[in-house]
C-alpha positions as CSV (number, residue, x, y, z in Angstrom):
1,M,0.0,0.0,0.0
2,K,2.4,2.6,-1.2
3,L,2.5,5.3,-3.8
4,D,2.9,2.8,-6.7
5,F,2.9,3.1,-10.5
6,Y,-0.9,3.3,-10.5
7,L,-1.1,6.5,-8.4
8,I,1.9,8.0,-10.2
9,S,0.1,7.3,-13.6
10,I,-3.0,9.1,-12.4
11,F,-1.0,12.2,-11.6
12,V,1.0,12.0,-14.8
13,A,-2.3,11.8,-16.7
14,I,-3.6,14.9,-14.9
15,G,-0.4,16.7,-15.7
16,L,-0.6,15.8,-19.4
17,A,-4.2,16.9,-19.5
18,M,-3.2,20.3,-18.0
19,I,-0.4,20.7,-20.6
20,A,-2.0,19.4,-23.8
21,P,-5.7,18.7,-23.4
22,G,-6.6,18.4,-27.1
23,L,-5.6,14.7,-27.5
24,G,-7.8,13.4,-24.8
25,A,-10.8,15.7,-25.0
26,S,-14.2,14.5,-26.1
27,D,-13.5,15.7,-29.7
28,G,-9.8,14.6,-29.6
29,L,-8.0,12.0,-31.7
30,L,-8.3,9.3,-29.0
31,H,-12.2,9.4,-29.0
32,L,-12.0,8.7,-25.3
33,P,-15.8,8.8,-24.6
34,V,-16.3,5.8,-26.8
35,V,-13.1,4.1,-25.6
36,T,-13.9,4.5,-21.9
37,S,-17.5,3.5,-22.3
38,I,-16.5,0.2,-23.8
39,G,-13.7,-0.1,-21.2
40,V,-16.1,0.5,-18.3
41,S,-18.4,-2.2,-19.5
42,L,-15.5,-4.6,-20.0
43,V,-14.2,-3.9,-16.5
44,F,-17.5,-4.7,-14.8
45,F,-17.9,-7.8,-17.0
46,L,-14.5,-9.0,-15.7
47,H,-15.5,-8.1,-12.1
48,G,-18.6,-10.2,-12.5
49,A,-16.6,-13.1,-13.9
50,A,-14.0,-12.9,-11.2
51,L,-16.3,-12.8,-8.2
52,A,-16.9,-16.2,-6.6
53,P,-20.4,-16.3,-5.1
54,Q,-19.1,-18.1,-2.1
55,S,-17.1,-15.0,-1.1
56,L,-20.4,-13.4,-0.2
57,T,-21.3,-16.2,2.2
58,A,-17.9,-16.9,3.8
59,S,-18.4,-14.5,6.7
60,A,-22.2,-13.7,6.5
61,T,-22.9,-14.4,10.2
62,K,-21.1,-11.4,11.6
63,W,-24.1,-9.2,11.1
64,K,-23.0,-6.5,13.6
65,L,-19.7,-6.0,11.7
66,H,-21.6,-5.9,8.3
67,L,-24.2,-3.4,9.7
68,L,-21.5,-1.1,11.0
69,V,-19.6,-1.1,7.7
70,Q,-22.6,-0.6,5.4
71,S,-24.1,2.1,7.8
72,S,-20.8,3.9,7.8
73,T,-20.5,3.8,4.0
74,F,-24.1,4.6,3.0
75,V,-25.5,6.4,6.1
76,L,-22.7,8.2,8.0
77,F,-20.8,9.4,4.9
78,P,-23.8,10.7,3.0
79,I,-25.1,12.6,6.1
80,I,-21.7,14.3,6.4
81,G,-21.4,14.9,2.7
82,F,-24.9,16.4,2.4
83,G,-24.2,18.5,5.5
84,I,-21.1,19.9,3.9
85,F,-23.1,20.4,0.7
86,L,-25.8,22.5,2.5
87,I,-23.5,24.6,4.6
88,S,-21.1,25.4,1.8
89,R,-23.7,26.9,-0.5
90,G,-22.3,30.2,-1.7
91,L,-18.9,29.3,-0.2
92,L,-17.7,26.7,-2.7
93,P,-18.5,26.3,-6.4
94,D,-21.5,24.0,-7.0
95,E,-19.5,21.4,-8.9
96,L,-17.0,21.0,-6.0
97,R,-20.0,20.7,-3.6
98,L,-21.4,18.0,-5.9
99,G,-18.0,16.3,-5.9
100,I,-18.0,16.1,-2.1
101,V,-21.5,14.6,-2.1
102,Y,-20.5,12.2,-4.8
103,L,-17.4,11.1,-2.8
104,S,-19.7,10.6,0.3
105,V,-22.2,8.3,-1.5
106,L,-19.8,5.9,-3.1
107,S,-19.2,2.3,-2.1
108,S,-16.1,1.1,-0.3
109,T,-13.0,-0.1,-2.1
110,I,-12.7,-3.8,-2.9
111,S,-9.0,-4.5,-3.4
112,S,-7.6,-1.7,-1.1
113,S,-9.9,-2.5,1.9
114,V,-9.1,-6.2,1.7
115,A,-5.4,-5.6,1.2
116,L,-5.4,-3.2,4.2
117,T,-7.2,-5.7,6.3
118,A,-4.8,-8.4,5.4
119,L,-1.8,-6.1,6.1
120,S,-3.3,-5.3,9.6
121,G,-3.8,-9.0,10.4
122,G,-7.6,-8.4,10.4
123,N,-10.6,-10.6,9.4
124,V,-10.0,-10.9,5.7
125,A,-13.1,-13.0,5.0
126,A,-15.3,-10.3,6.6
127,A,-13.5,-7.7,4.5
128,V,-14.1,-9.6,1.3
129,F,-17.8,-10.0,2.2
130,N,-18.3,-6.3,3.0
131,A,-16.3,-4.9,0.2
132,T,-18.1,-7.0,-2.3
133,L,-21.5,-6.3,-0.8
134,S,-20.7,-2.5,-0.7
135,G,-19.8,-2.5,-4.4
136,L,-23.1,-4.2,-5.3
137,I,-25.2,-1.9,-3.1
138,G,-23.4,1.1,-4.5
139,L,-24.6,0.3,-8.1
140,F,-28.1,1.2,-6.9
141,I,-27.6,3.5,-3.9
142,T,-25.1,5.9,-5.5
143,P,-27.4,7.1,-8.4
144,F,-30.3,7.3,-5.9
145,L,-28.4,9.5,-3.4
146,I,-26.7,11.7,-6.0
147,G,-30.2,12.5,-7.3
148,F,-30.8,14.6,-4.2
149,A,-28.1,17.0,-5.3
150,Q,-29.7,17.6,-8.7
151,T,-29.9,21.4,-8.4
152,T,-26.1,21.7,-8.9
153,A,-23.6,22.1,-11.7
154,A,-24.8,18.8,-13.1
155,G,-28.1,20.4,-14.1
156,Q,-31.4,18.7,-13.7
157,F,-30.6,15.2,-12.8
158,S,-33.0,12.4,-14.0
159,L,-32.8,9.6,-11.4
160,V,-34.6,7.1,-13.6
161,D,-32.3,7.8,-16.6
162,A,-29.3,7.5,-14.3
163,I,-30.4,4.1,-12.9
164,I,-31.1,2.9,-16.4
165,D,-27.7,4.0,-17.7
166,V,-26.0,2.4,-14.7
167,A,-27.9,-0.8,-15.3
168,K,-27.0,-1.0,-19.0
169,T,-23.4,0.1,-18.7
170,L,-22.4,-1.5,-15.4
171,L,-24.9,-3.9,-13.9
172,L,-25.7,-5.8,-17.1
173,P,-22.0,-6.5,-17.9
174,F,-21.6,-7.6,-14.3
175,V,-24.4,-10.1,-14.6
176,L,-23.1,-11.4,-17.9
177,G,-19.8,-11.8,-16.3
178,Q,-21.3,-13.9,-13.5
179,L,-23.0,-16.1,-16.2
180,A,-19.8,-16.5,-18.1
181,R,-17.8,-17.2,-14.9
182,P,-17.9,-21.1,-15.2
183,L,-16.3,-20.7,-18.7
184,I,-13.6,-18.2,-18.0
185,C,-12.9,-18.1,-14.3
186,K,-9.8,-20.3,-14.6
187,L,-8.4,-18.2,-17.4
188,L,-8.9,-15.0,-15.3
189,A,-7.3,-16.6,-12.3
190,K,-4.2,-17.1,-14.3
191,R,-4.3,-13.6,-15.8
192,K,-5.0,-11.5,-12.6
193,K,-2.3,-9.0,-13.5
194,W,-3.8,-8.4,-16.9
195,V,-7.3,-8.0,-15.4
196,S,-5.9,-5.5,-12.9
197,M,-4.1,-3.6,-15.7
198,I,-7.3,-3.3,-17.7
199,D,-9.1,-2.1,-14.6
200,R,-6.5,0.6,-13.8
201,T,-6.0,1.7,-17.4
202,V,-9.7,2.4,-17.8
203,I,-9.7,4.5,-14.5
204,I,-6.6,6.4,-15.7
205,L,-8.3,7.1,-19.1
206,I,-11.5,8.3,-17.4
207,V,-9.5,10.7,-15.2
208,Y,-7.3,11.8,-18.1
209,G,-10.3,12.5,-20.4
210,A,-12.2,14.4,-17.7
211,F,-9.2,16.6,-16.9
212,C,-8.6,17.2,-20.7
213,N,-12.1,18.4,-21.1
214,A,-11.9,20.6,-18.1
215,T,-8.6,22.2,-19.2
216,Q,-9.8,22.7,-22.8
217,A,-12.9,24.5,-21.4
218,G,-10.8,26.8,-19.3
219,I,-12.4,25.5,-16.0
220,W,-9.2,25.5,-14.0
221,R,-8.7,29.3,-14.5
222,A,-11.8,29.8,-12.3
223,Y,-10.2,28.0,-9.3
224,S,-7.4,29.3,-7.1
225,P,-4.7,27.0,-5.5
226,L,-6.2,28.1,-2.2
227,L,-9.6,26.7,-3.1
228,I,-8.1,23.4,-4.1
229,A,-6.2,23.3,-0.8
230,E,-9.5,23.9,1.0
231,I,-11.0,20.9,-0.7
232,G,-8.0,18.9,0.4
233,V,-8.5,20.0,4.0
234,I,-12.2,19.0,3.9
235,V,-11.3,15.6,2.4
236,I,-8.7,14.9,5.1
237,A,-11.2,16.0,7.8
238,L,-13.8,13.6,6.4
239,L,-11.3,10.7,6.4
240,V,-10.1,11.3,9.9
241,G,-13.6,11.7,11.2
242,A,-14.7,8.5,9.5
243,L,-11.8,6.6,11.0
244,A,-12.4,7.9,14.5
245,S,-16.1,7.1,14.3
246,N,-15.5,3.6,13.1
247,I,-12.9,2.8,15.7
248,H,-15.1,4.1,18.5
249,A,-18.2,2.2,17.2
250,A,-16.2,-1.1,16.8
251,R,-14.9,-0.9,20.4
252,A,-18.3,0.1,21.7
253,L,-19.7,-3.1,20.1
254,G,-16.9,-5.2,21.6
255,F,-15.3,-6.3,18.3
256,S,-12.0,-8.2,18.4
257,R,-8.9,-6.5,17.0
258,E,-9.3,-8.5,13.8
259,D,-13.0,-7.5,13.3
260,E,-12.2,-3.9,14.3
261,A,-9.6,-3.7,11.5
262,A,-11.9,-5.1,8.9
263,S,-14.7,-2.7,9.9
264,V,-12.4,0.3,9.9
265,F,-10.8,-0.3,6.5
266,C,-14.0,-1.4,4.8
267,G,-16.1,1.4,6.4
268,T,-13.8,4.3,5.7
269,T,-12.3,3.8,2.2
270,K,-14.0,5.0,-1.0
271,S,-13.6,3.3,-4.3
272,L,-12.0,5.2,-7.2
273,A,-12.3,2.0,-9.2
274,N,-16.1,2.1,-9.0
275,G,-16.4,5.9,-8.6
276,A,-14.7,6.9,-11.8
277,P,-16.8,4.6,-14.1
278,I,-20.0,5.4,-12.4
279,A,-19.3,9.2,-12.7
280,S,-18.6,8.7,-16.4
281,V,-22.1,7.4,-16.7
282,L,-24.0,9.7,-14.3
283,F,-22.3,12.9,-15.6
284,A,-21.7,11.9,-19.2
285,G,-20.9,15.0,-21.3
286,N,-20.6,17.2,-18.2
287,P,-17.6,19.5,-18.7
288,N,-17.2,19.7,-14.9
289,L,-16.6,16.0,-14.6
290,A,-12.9,16.5,-13.6
291,V,-14.0,18.9,-10.9
292,I,-16.6,16.5,-9.6
293,L,-14.0,13.8,-9.4
294,L,-11.3,15.9,-7.7
295,P,-12.4,15.3,-4.1
296,L,-12.5,11.5,-4.8
297,V,-9.0,11.6,-6.4
298,L,-7.7,13.5,-3.3
299,Y,-9.5,11.2,-0.9
300,H,-8.1,8.1,-2.7
301,L,-4.5,9.4,-2.3
302,F,-5.0,10.3,1.4
303,Q,-6.7,7.0,2.3
304,L,-3.9,5.0,0.9
305,V,-1.3,7.0,2.9
306,V,-3.1,7.2,6.2
307,C,-4.8,3.8,6.2
308,S,-1.6,1.9,5.2
309,A,0.2,3.5,8.2
310,L,-2.8,2.6,10.4
311,A,-2.8,-1.0,9.1
312,R,0.9,-1.3,10.1
313,R,0.0,-0.1,13.6
314,Y,-2.6,-2.8,13.9
315,A,-0.2,-5.4,12.5
316,M,2.4,-4.5,15.2
317,G,-0.2,-4.8,17.9
318,V,0.0,-1.1,18.7
319,E,-3.2,0.2,20.4
320,V,-4.8,2.5,17.9
321,Q,-6.2,5.6,19.5
322,A,-9.6,6.6,18.2
323,G,-8.9,10.3,18.6
324,A,-5.5,10.1,16.9
325,T,-6.2,8.4,13.6
326,S,-3.6,10.3,11.7
327,A,-1.5,7.2,12.1
328,G,1.5,9.2,13.1
């Protein structure tokens, strides 16, 4: 869980989009809207084919842990996100306010939360269950919750159209992947690195295309470095608050250290892997897509740095203080 080639590639893509946006813009030579649309469907097909149904039942009996994780992801985060959305009216641009809401209503990560739980010595089976369940719930809940923020830079938001688009572009390929699983699961198991490369490449292309469109439209000239720094502070505060809340709740419920670690890392991480594709569907054609994604990109970076340090403290048997979750 370090700043690896994937994260570096995201920031390189953002840098290239800032310097020469013409290539990756919607009307550019790469035709990224078509490429990423196909790529997103392929990614969710592969996710469906790779998911073993038994992974959803391996740790199903720990209902208190599951309830805490899903409540944190789809209740606590949205309440905070919508709270920030309401109190920041007139203080932040609408598209950044929408980005904070979008970050708050996303599902948990799958690979990162499981990897962090494993690194911490936590309950990996419970992490797999919750991460997978969160991703499936998010396909329905995220469009529904984001519909409440329809009077924003995204314009009038049609919830029905959004759910239909998500179903066609994401859910249908996922279901087809599940149906094809008996035929291709062994092949995918042998080609995990290639599947991961496809997944990450599509995310990078979505981020690249979004930032190309934003740069070409001159959007960044409207934002000062101070405003971007303010978003970073809000995102860090959201992460630290979520970590503290989950640690307190896990201990109040009497969780073991292993279950606490699983609940903390599954209940506080947010998925760029799911978030970028869903955003490309929900906000298709929106020139502010890069700005909407900005809080998520920043959160993704901070969660890897902070949570990996926190996981190492769990692994070393160090008592994690709920009020000092900066993992220092």
